[in-house]
N, C-alpha and C positions, 0 to 999 in steps of 0.2 A: 504494500500500500504506500502510495507516494506521500511524502511529508507535506503538511500544509504550511510549514514555516517558510517565510520568504528567504531567498538567498542572502547571504551576508554581503554587505556593500564592499566593494574593493577597497583595499587600504589607500589612504590619501597619498598623493605623490610626495616624495621627499621635498623639503623646502629648497628653493634655488640656492645655489652656493653664493655667499656674499661677494659682491664686487670689491676687490682689494686694489691697492695701488699697483701691485705687480701685474694685474690683469689689464691695465689700461694700455691702449695702443699709443703709438707715437703721435698720431694725429690728435687724439683726445688729450694727451698730455700737453701738447702745444696749445690747444684751446684753453686749457686751464692756465698755462703759463702766461697767456695774453692778459689774464686778469690779475696778475701780480702787479703791485703798485709801481715798481721801478727796477732798474738794472741790478742794484745790489741784491734785491730779493730774488731775482732770476738767477743770479750767480750762486747764491746760497742753495737754491733748489737744485740747480744743475749739478753742482759738485757734491750733492748728498748721496748720489748713487750713479752707477754706470748707465742705467736705463734713461735717467733724466738727462744726463750729459749727452747721450747718443741722440735723444730727441731734438736737442738744441743744435748740435753739430751737424746733423744730417739735413737740415732745412735752411738754405740761404733765404728762401722766401719768408720763413718765420722770423728770422733775425732782421730782415729788412723791414717787415711790418712792425715788429716790436720797436725798432728805432723810430719809426714814423709816429707811433702812439705814445712813446715815453721819452721825455727829455733826459739826456744824459745828466746824472746828478753831479752836483758840486761836492767833491770829497773834502776839500779844504779851501779856505780863503787865506792866502798869504798876504800879510800886511807889510808893505815896504817901510823902510829899506832893509830890515833885518830878518825878513822871512818868518816873522811871528805868525803862527797859524791859528785860525779858528776852525774847528772841526764840527760841522753840523751834526754828525752822527752821535756825538756825545754832549751836544749843547743842551739837550733836554734833561740830562741827568743831574740829580741834585749833587752828586759827588763826581766831578768830571774825571775822566781817565787820565791820570797824571802821566802814565807811560806814553800815551800818544802825544800829548803836548810837549813832553820832554824830547821825544824822538824828532819832532819837527824843529824844536828850538836848537837842537845840537847840529843841524845840518850845515850851518855856516861857521861852526867852531873851527878855528885854525890852530893846529898844534905845532906849527913851525917846522914840520918835517919835509916840506916841499919848497922848491924855489918859487912856487906860485902861491900867492896868498890872496885872500879876499880883500877887496878894497875896504879900507877901514871906515870910510865915511858913507859910501854907497855900495854895499856888497851885493844888493839885489834890487832889480827894478824891471818892471814889465815882463816878468818871467825869466829874466836873464841874471845869472850870477856873474859878477864883475871880478875878474882875476887881474892881478898885477904881478909881474916878475920882479922878485926881490932884487935881482942883480941889474937888469936892464930897464926896469920900470915900463916894460911893454904891457899894453892893455889887451885883454881878451874877454869877449862876452860869450857865455854859454847858456842856452835856454834849457832849463832843467825839465821842461815838459815835452819839448819837441826835439831835443837833441840837435839843435842848431848851434853852429860855432861861427863867431864873427871875429876876425883877427885884424887888429890894427897893425900898421908897420912898426918896426922897432924905432925907438926915438933916435937912435944913433944914425939912422938914414934920413938926413935932413932933405926935405924937398920931395919925399915920397908921399903921394896923395892917392894911392890906390888901396883897395881893400880886397880881402878874401872872405867870402861867405860860404860856409858849408851847410847845406840844408838836408836833413834826413827825411826822405819821402817814404813813409811806411807802405807796406804791401797793402793792396786793396782789401776790402772787407772780407772777400771770399777767397783770397789767396790766389787769384788768377794772375796778378801782376806782382813781381818780386819787389822787395824793399830796395831803395836806391839812395844814393847820395849825389846831390848836384852841387858843384862848386861854381860860384859866380865871381869872376875876377874883373873888377871895373875901377874906374877912377871916380872921384867924388862928384863930378858933374855928369856922369853917365855919357860922356862923349864917345866912349867905346865900352864894350863888354865882351868877355869871353867865357864860354861855358865848358865844363867837363862833367861827365856823368859816370858814376860808379854803380854797377849792378851787383846785387848779391848773388845772382845766378852765374854771371860770367866771371865775377870777382876780378874785374879789370876796369880801367878807366877808358872812356872814349872822349877825346878832346874835339870840340866843335870849333870851327874857324871863327875868328873875331867878326863881330858885327861891323858892317861897313859904314853905317850912318849913325849920327848922334841919336841917342834915345830920348834925352831930355834937353831942355834949353837951360841948363844950370839948375840951381836950387840947392837948399841945404840937404844934407844927407839924412836919411831915415832908415831904420832897421826894417827889413822885410819880414814877412810871415807867410807860412803855408796855409792857404785857404782852399779847400776843395782840390781842384785840379790845377791850382795856380800858386806861384810864389808872387806876392804882391808887396809893393812899396807904396805907401800912402803919402801923398803930398798935399799941399794946400788946395790945388785946383785940379789934380788928376791922380790917377793910379797907374803906375807902371806894373804891368802884369806879365809874368813869364808863364806861358802854357807848358806844363810839365809833361804833356803827352806829345806835343809837337816841338817843344823846346824853341819857341818863338816868342819874342817880346812884342807887346802892343801897349799903346797908351789909351786910356779911357778917361774922358773928361768927367769931373764930378758935376753934380747939379749946380746951377748958378747959386752964388751966395744969396741972391735976392729971393730964392725960393722960400716961401713962408714955412714950408714943412722941414727945412734944413736948418739946423743950428749947430752949435759946438758939440752937442750930445749926440753924436752919430758915430758909427763904426762900420767897417766892411765885414761881411760875413758870408754865409753860404746857406742855400736852401736845402731841403731834404734831398734834392736831386744833385747836389754838389755844385750848383751854379752860383756865381758871384751875386751878391746883393748888398745894398746899403740899408741900414736900419737907423732910424733917428727917433728921438722922443722929445716932444715939446708940448707944454701945457696939457700934460696927461693924454696926449695922442701919440700913438705909435705909427710911424710912416715907414714904408718899405719901397725901395727902388730896385728894379730888375734891369739887367742888361737887355736892351732891345735894339735890333738893327733899324736904322732909319731908311728913308727912300733910297739913299745911296749905298746901303749895305754897311754903313759905319755903326758900330754898336755904341749906344749911349745909355746912361742910367735914366730910366723913365719911371715916374711914380706909379707903383703898382696898386697899392692900397694904403689908406690911412684910416685907422679905426680908433675911436676913443676908448680909454681904459677905465673911465670913471666908475661905471657900474660894476665891472668885474673886480676892480681893486676894492670897492666897498664890500663886495660879497666875500672875498677871501681874507680881508684884513679886519672887517667890522668897524673900520674907521670912516668918519665923514669925509667926503671928497674935498670939501672946502679946506680941510686941514693939510692937504698935500702941499708941500713946499718944494719938493725936488723929485724929479723922475729921470734917472739915467746918468746923472753926472758922476756918481761913484762907480757905476758899473752898467755897461750896455754892450752886449755882444750877441752874435748870432752864430749858432752851430747846428748843422744838420736840420735846419728848418725851425729851430726853437730860439727865441730871444730871451736872454737873461737880463733882468733889470733890478736895480736897487731903488727903492721908494723911501722917501723921508717925509715924516709927518711933523707938523708943528707941535712942539712940546713933547715929542716922543724921543727918548734918548737912543732908540734902536732904529736900525735900517731894516726894512722889510725886503727880502729877496724873493722875486717871483720869476716864473718862466711863462712865456707866451708862445703858443703854437701858431706859426705863420699861416698854416693851412686852415685850422679851425678857429683861431683866435681865442682858444681856451686859455685861461689864466689860472696858474696853480701857485699856491704859496709854498716856497721851499723851506725857508727858515728866517729867523730874525737874529740880529746881533747888535751889540752896542756900537753906535756910530763913532767914527773917529775921523780926523782930518787927513789921514794917510790914504793912499790908493789901495784898492783891493786887487789882488791877482788871483783869479780862481783856478783851482786844479780840477779840471773836468774829467770824470771817470771815463776811460776808454773801455771798449769791449775786451774782456779777458781773451788773449789769444787762444787759450786752451778751450774756449767755448766755440771757436771757429775752426781751428785746424785739428786734424785727427791723426797727427803723427804718433808713431809708436813711442818715440822718446819724449813725449810731452812731459813738461816738468810737473804738471798737476797730476798727482797720483790719487786716483779714486780707489779706496780700499773698502770693499764691502759696501756699507751704507754711510761712509764718511770720507772726508778728505784727509789724506795723510798729513801728519804733522810737518813733514818736510816739503810738502807740496805748496807751491805758491799759487794763490787764488787767482790773481789777475794781472800781474805786473810783468812787463817784458824785461829781458835782460838789459844791462846797462849799455845800450847802443853799440854792440860789437861791430856793426857794419860801419859806423862812423870811425871807430878806431882803426879798422882794417883799411878803410879808404884813405884816412889821413896818413897812415904809415906808408902807403904805396903811392902817394900822390906825386912826389918828386921823381920816383922811378918811372912813372907813366909819362911825365913830361920829357924825361931823357929819351925814352923810347919813341916819343913823338917828334923828336928832333928840335925841341925848344930849348937849346942850350943857353940862349940869352936869358930866357925866362927862368931857367933853373938857377942861374947865378943870382937873379933878382929875388928868388924865393928866400934867400938868406936874410932879406930885409924883414921877413915875417917870422919864420921859425927855423932855428937850427935843428939839426937832426937830434942832438942830445936833449933838446928842450921838448920835443914831441912826446917822448915817453913820460917825462916828468909831468907834463900837462895832462896827459891822458890818465895817469894814475890819480891825479887830483880830481879829475872829472869822475872817474870810476868810483872813488870814495863817496863823492856827493850823490851820484846816482844810486849807489847801493843803500845809502841811508834813506833817501827819498822812497825807494822801492819798498824797503822794510816798513816804513811808516804808512805808506799807502796800502800795503797788504793788511795791516792791522785795522785801518779804517774801513776797508772793504768788508772784512769779516764782521766787524761790529755794526756796519751800516745796515745789514739786513735784519737786525733785531732791534726792537724798541724797548725791550725789558731787561737788557743786560746792564749790570752795574760794573763792578770792577773784576768780577770773577772771570777766569779763563774759559773760553769756549771749548767744552769737551767734545770728543768725537760723537758721542751719542746725542749731544745737544743739537748738532746739525740736522740729524734725522728727525727728531721730535719737532724742531722748528719748521722744517720743510713740510711735514705732514700737517701741522697745524695751519700753515699758510694755504696749502692745497685744499683742505677741508673748508676753510673760509671762502676760498675762491669758487669752489664747485661742490657744495655739500651733497647734491643729489647723486654724485658719482660713488659715494662711499657708504658702506653699511653703517647703520647706527650702532 
């Protein structure tokens, strides 16, 4: 007889396995990384495990878009002339990290072991350390951020009015073009100029023939700077630009001084596409000029946009617009499509530092610091090379879920290509048949002075790299006091940031 009892229901299916971090694909990881607030946070996440680092390294498109969305942070503000540093990463702490401030403070300490010493009255200005030879009183400028070297002639060579400028051109962002050094040899009036290029791939100099026509009609000398694909020298009424792809000079006129949007608070910079631009701030309005060809094909700076900052500054600072007394005189610069500004309010002892996206006009508050009469020189964080390149011998060692103690998080070595290029420069001139110029080189640097100078520069670079490494590690965390970042701390911090960025991706 058949049973009248109903059949037993099938057992319920097992619960789905929880989604863990290790189960996320590279595409999903990158979507999460887009939501991280800044580059230090991305670096902390990327170096917490191999999978995260692989997701960042394997996608140039992700890195390009991240740059477009996030302004490169200011790691430190150096205050001239003694390179005193303000570090935003520790400014919010009730008890500042004395190790960081001491590390920066010691960068210009001179122990007397080298024949080169820092200038006693003006050791640092506009990003350049100023060296003097104790024996010959020769002057050398070295840019501690860009590894540019500017050499005056020796004082014993009376009547010498030419200069040597060595510019380190870093590899492009995705490693398609090697790092290079370009040497510009010219007189003070730019009546002539000669170029030589050193490539890290070929490891040799290429000497380019002298320009046949005067580049400028006189004018006081100014130090150049690398901006995007150009080396630029900014004068009162024009910019002398060297295209580092074609190695050709060109002159670009500045907007007329009568232009109401142009005042003394302006600077040359670059858009997110690497194109030259001018940015200026006047009466709380930001103006942007772009190079545009006219009807005759001549490129000129044309006003691209001018937008008021009143409403945005009031939102990010909470201060009344009518209290603004200065915008841009302490700091205004444009890098990768973001403008960095310093804003001063009436009755406020602090300067407010903000970034403005040229594409979206979004304004973000970076930090505040006590105002001072000195100039600020910002140290902008570059992308860690180990987050771009995937060489087997990368210095950054990812061990399990952490960064190795001996791995450097994001600072390049102390400009070895500049050292190699400088040591081989005279030999290249000999091979090129420039015997007359080789003899003339003694008016700049003798052979035995080169190594002494490079040792001095190397010491400065190593100290700066160590301090920047420490700032980078601390910059990704807001809750750190003085304790050392332990290995397991990187992993916990990363997981916490990722959960806050995309909570639906993780099991409760």
